[in-house]
C-alpha positions, 0 to 999 in steps of 0.5 A: 626722304630716307623712306622714299630713297629706300622705296625707290631702291627697292622698286629698282631692285624688284624691276631688275629682278623681274626683268632678269627672271622674265626677260630670257626665253628659249625656243625648242627645235620644234618651235618658232617664235614671234616677238611683239612690242606693245602688241605689234609684231616685228615686221620684215621689209616687203622685199624679204617676204615670200608669200605662199602660192595663191591666186590673184583674187586670194592675194587681194583678200589675204594680204598679211605682212611678213613677220620676223621669226625667231628660230630654235635656240636661246636664251633670248632676251626681251623687255617687259613690254614685249611678248613672245608668241611660240608655235609648234611647226611639227606635223600634226594630225587631226580627225576629219570629223573634228569640230569644236562647236559640235560633237560628231563622229563623221562628216556628212556629204551628199553625192550626185545621186542624192545619197547622204554618206559619211566620210571619215579620215585624217588631215596632216598639217603643220604651221607655215613658218613663212606666214605666221602672221595669219596664224597668230594674229589673223584669225582666232582659231586657224585650225577651225577655219582650215577644217571648215574650208576643207570640209566645204571643198570636200562636200562640193567635190563629192556632190559633183564627183564623176569617175575620171575614166567616164564612158570608157569603163563600159567599152567592150574591149575593156570588159573583154580584157578584164575577166575579173569583172572589175571594169564592169563594177566601175561602170555601174555609175553609182557615185558611192562606187566611183568615190570608193574606187577613186579615193587616191584621186579624191585625196590628191584633188583635196590637197591641190585645192587646199594649197592656199590655206597657208596664205589664208590661215598660216597652216600648210596641208601636208596630206589628206587621208580620206579612208572610209566612205559609208553610205546609208544602211539600206544602200550599204546592204544593197551595194553589198548584195550587188558586190557579192553577186558580181564577185560570184559572177566573176568567180564563175567566169574565171572558173569557166575560163580555167576549165575551157583552157584546161580542156583545150590544152588536153585536146592539144596534147591528145592530138599530139599523142595521136600524131606521134602514135600514127607516125610510130606505126607508119615508120616501120612500113616506110623503112620496109618500103625503103629496104625493098626498093634498095634490094630491087635496085641492087639485085633486080626482080629475082633478088626481090623474090628471093628476099620475100621467099626468105622472109616467109620461112619464119612465118611458115615455121609458125603456120599450123595450116597452109592452103595452096591455091592452084594457078589453073583453078 
């Protein structure tokens, strides 16, 4: 009987120590926690849940309960039959080519003109605090599901991508208004060029299409950063040659425009100089004519003849030979 009492007492002391040692936990500022009792999470009433934005079809397929989230702080207490599931809610980044099932350095996709290209970039994401159930208990590997969903949407978009400006790129007015030739470059209709020139548009589209991942897998897509699109090697060489030629043509056109504008400016300046010189030569004659009219008006013809005679005196002083012509001859 004494041995049984000692055994039960020791078992009780062990249970108390065990509870005290493992019954308290803390949650870091960048973490959130969900407490489960016998494997079942503490759920919130339906009126308290606020699900992420999804379509009606997605709401029917992904109906997850809202769970009670434990915020940063502590120490908190739990019973031995309870388990704490902690997740980090900090923003994280993952390479676009990340796939735990295979080793790859790029994501392959096919364009609308049947080019197999390689796409690289990053995805920034964070765990949705308002929908932790699918992340913890809905799927085995949420990030893998999100990456698969993202890549499938990306491949579909690349396969059907067309430049948003479409036929307006080859409009004559736009080509004339763009002497650098960039509008002509976009009007080639090559899908790889359209994709490269519209990376911000592609990233924005991917962010919009993946907004429902918070409701599907409990992960919010913060940003899609598709940085490089690499075509096949032979196509890349051809595109490089085309771009080099186009840049050379654009440079030649810019040089010709600059030379023509310089010649036009010089011609305008030459015309202005000639006009000024002509006006300078005519000004003394006009002044002389004004003086003669004033003299004639004041003194008559005799004053004008006397003025002309006086003006000849300095000329006669410098004359070496004078020829007189008789009026009778």
